[in-house]
N, C-alpha and C positions, 0 to 999 in steps of 0.2 A: 522635167516632170512638172506638169502644170497644175497649180493649186488655185489659180485665180478665181475670184468671185465666190469663194466658199464662205468668207467672212464678210459681214456687213457692219462697218463702223456705225454705231448708234448715232443717229441724226446726220452723220456725214453721208450716209447712203440715201438720204431723202431728196437729194438734188443731183441731177445728172449734169456734171460739168463737161464743157467741151474738152476734147482730148488732143486736138492737133495744135502743136506749138505750146507756148507757155501762156496760160489763160488766167487772168485775174478774175476770180469768181467770188462774189459776196454771197454767203449762204443766208437765206431767209430764216430767222429764228423760228423754232417750233412754238416757243412761248416767250414771254417777256424776260424770263429768267435764263433762257438758253444763251450760250455764248455766240457772238457773231464771229465767224471765221472766214479767212481768205483761203481759197483753194487754187493751187496752180497745178495743172495736169499736162502730161505729155505721154505719147506712146513710146514704149521701149520694151525690148525683150518679150515681144508678142503680148503685151498687156498694157494697162494704163498705170503709170506712176503718178502719185499726187503728193505734193507738199502742202500741209495744212498749217496755217499760222494764225495767231490772234489778229484781230482787225487792226489793232494799234501798233503792230510790229513796224519799226522804222525800216524803210527801204525794203519792204517785203518782197517786191518783185525782183529786185537784184539778188536777194538772198536765195529765193526759190530758183531763179535762173541758174545760179551757180551750182546748186544741188542737182538740178535736172541735167545740166551739162555734164556733171561728173558721172551720172548714170549712163548717159549716152557714150561717154568715153570708155567706161568699163564694159559696156555691151560690145563695143568694137574690139576690145581686147579679149574678152572671155567667150564670145559666142563660137559655136561650131558650125554655124550657118553662113559664115563668111570665110572664104579661103584665105583672106588677108589677115585674119585675127591671129593674135599670138598663140592662142590655144590650138587653132588649126595648124599653124606652122609647127608647133610642138608635136602634135599627133603625127605629122608627116615625117618628121626627122628624128625624133628621140629614140627610136628603135635602132638607129644606125650609129649614133654618137651622142654624147651628152650635149644638151642644148641649154644655153644660158637664157634665163628669163628675167623679166622685171621683178623687182623686190616684192611688190604687192602681190603678184601672182605666185611667187615662191612661198611667201608667207601663207597664202590661201591654201596651197598644196600641203604645206606642213600641218595646218589646222585640219585639213581633210584626212590626212594620214593618221593624225591623233584620234579623230572621231571614228575612223574606220576600225582602229584597234579597240577603242572603248565600247563599240557597239557590236563586237563580234562579227564584223563584216556586213552587218545589215545596211550600213551606210558605206558606199564605195563609189568614188567618182570615176573609176576605171571601167565604167559600164557602157561606154560609147558603142562598142560593137554589139552588145546585148540589146540596146535600145534600137539599133538599126535592124537587128535580126527579127525583132517583133514588129518592125514598121512604125514604131511610135515616134520616130524622129520626124516623120512626115505626116503623122496622124492618119496613117493608113494601116491600122493594126492587122496583123495576121498571126496565126499560131504556127510557129516553126515546128519542124519535125523533131523527133527525139534525137536524131543524128545531128541536126543543126544546133540543138540546145547543148548537146554534149561537146560539140566543137567550140561553140562560143564560150563555154565555161572555162576553156583553156586560155582564153584571152581576157580574163577578168582577175583583178586582185592587186591591191596597192602594194602587196609584198613583192610584186614584180617591177616596182618603180623605185629607182634609187634617187634620193634627194641629197645633193651635196651642198651643205650649208656654206662651206668655205668658198666654193666656186660659184654658188648660186645656180647650179645646173640641175637638169632633170634628165634621167636616162631610163628608157624602158628596157628591161632585161629580157623581155619576151616579145617576139614579133606579133603584130596584130592588136596590141594594147591601144585603146583610145580613151582619152579623158573626155568626160562630159560633165560640165559644172551646173547642169540644170537644177540639181537639188540643193545647191548652196549659193550659186552665183547671184541670184536676185537679192537674197539677204545680205550678201557681202556688198553689193552695190548700194543698198540702203544704208549700211553702216558707214561706208565711205562718204556718201552724200551727207549724212547726219553730222559727220565730223566738221563739215564746212559751216554748220549752223551753231557750233559751240563757241563759247567765248574764247577758248584757247586757240581757235583756228585763226591764222593770219588772214586767210581769204574770207572767213566769216566776218571778221572785223572790218575788212575792206568793203564788204558788201553792205553792211549795216551801220558802219561807222563805229568808232571806239565806244565800247559798251552797248552797241546796237544789236548784239546777238539776241535772238528771241529767248525769252524765259521759258517758253513752252512751244512745242511743235510736234507734229506727227507726220511721218512719211510712210506711205504704203505702196506696195506693188501688187496691183490686182486684188487688193483686200485680203490676200492670203499671207502676205509677209508684211509685218508692221513694226515700226520702231516709234516709241513715244517718249517724249521728254516733258517733264513738268505736268501741269494739270490742264484739262480741257477748259475749266473755268475756276474762278477763285474758290468756289464752294464744292468742287467736284473731287472725287477720289481718283486722281489720274485721268486717263481717257477711257471711256466706257465703250466696249466693243461687243457686239452680239455674236455669239457662236451659234451657227444655224444647225438645224437638223439635217444630217446628210441624206435622209430619205425624203424629207419635205423641206427643200431649201428656202421656202417662203416663211418657215417658222423658226423661231429662236429657241434653243435649249438652255442657254446659259448666258450670263454677262461676264465679261472679263474686264477687270479694272487694271489698266496698264499704266505704270508710272516709272519712268527712267529705265525701261526694259523693252524687250522685243518679243514678238510672238510670231508663230507661223502655224499653218494647218496643212496637213496632207489628207486628201480624200479622193475617192474615185466617183464622186457624184455625177460628173459629166463625161469622163473619158473611160470607155470600156469597149470591149468587143464581145460578141456572142460566140460561145464554143460549146457544142454538145448540150445546148439548152441552159448553159450557165454563163453569167456575166463575168468576164475577166477584166480586172482593172489595169490601168497603165503603170501602176507602181510595181516594179519588178524587184524580186529578191535576188541580189547578186549571187547568193550562195546556191540557189537552185535553178536560176535562169527561168523562173516561172513567176507569174503575178502573185503578189502577197494577198492573203485573204485572212479573214478573222476579225479585222478592224474596219469599221466604216469611216471613222475620222480620227485623226490624232492632232491635237492642238498642243503646242509646246511654248512655254515662256522661258526666256534665257536672257543673259546680259547683253548678247548681241544678236542681230537678225541672222547673221550667218550661222551661228550655233542653232538658233531656233529652226531655221530652214532644214538644216541637216538632220537634226534630231527628230523633227516631225516625220521625215521620211523613215528614219530608223525605227521610231516607235511604232509606226504603222506596220512595219514588217515584224518587229519583235513581239508585239502583243502586250497585253496589260501587265502581266507579272514581271516580265523583263524590263519593261519601261519603268515600273515602280521601283525595281531594284536599282536601276540607273539613277533615278531621282534620289534614292536614299544615299547613294555614294557620291552624289553631286548636288549639294544643298542649294546651289543657285538655279537649278533647273526645276521647272514645274510642268505638269501635263494634265490634259483632260481628254480622255479617250472614250469613244463610243464603240462598243464591240458588236459584231454581227449577231452573236448569240444572246445578247442582252441589250437590244437597241433602245429600250426605254430608260436605261441607266447611263449616267455620265460618271466615269471613273476619274476622280480628281486626286492628284498625288503631288508630293513634293511641294515646292514653293507655291504652286498654283492653289493650294488650299487656302491661302490668304488673298488670292487674286480672283478666284472664280466664284460667281454667285449663281447657283442653280435656279432656274425658273420652274415653278410648279404649275 
């Protein structure tokens, strides 16, 4: 589920960096007080990932190379667009017998199962067959018949997937189940890449030298999934990110000040199909097998990018009030939602009340 390009990092979006390979790019300051940043970009997961570091970061190129290599490695493991990936092999075999998977994938599935239960099924990774039924896996959207939708609903549900922690195996208890990690995989990859930049990471120290881990950095995937550590500059309040208007993407509705946290946005600004004179977005409600409506955009802040990714999808489906209730019961989560019936208002809730600045 593609959310790329919905967010525009303030100042970071002012320069178009090359995206093939790892590119060392020095950003031209907007003013003398703006920070000078190094940007390293690479194509992965059908979008552009960037590692943004302060200009004086020791061995910045090596550090960014390691982080982007990790994202490449995880794409090869998690994608459903390569038959050789671990997830593709899991989808092919897990309905016949339990399949042992790598620990990082098992841990991700455990997190996805937890979030599925907490969001009343609004977030569910067992939607591979549903995405294919609507044609969104190839960006060739089509409206399935009522019979097709009824049939595919029988092939959705984390309750049909057995996770055996002792054996680290996965078993599909129903034929036709398919996992698709599009709504959490990008954030998970960012989290794993970020670990390599932290002082506690052996590989991070190896890249930057002992004590060479950057004090601050930002990693984003297509601007819609972002993790930030430290501050953009000595005088800034974290990293400042613009939240755009879903109906006018060239305009900002709010600023998000992100520090030692992650964020993600779900929106249907660019991907939709026409049906009976109405636009249907690509974000599908697993419970109804029909595109979610009512929300124009859902931005979520969370401790990890994986959580932010998943909950942005869930909140887009759940709507304002259920998203607010989730934030009340999960104090580390924040959100800023724009609803279709009140497009001029930004509903800010939870932790985001301390992070979001509405632009008037």
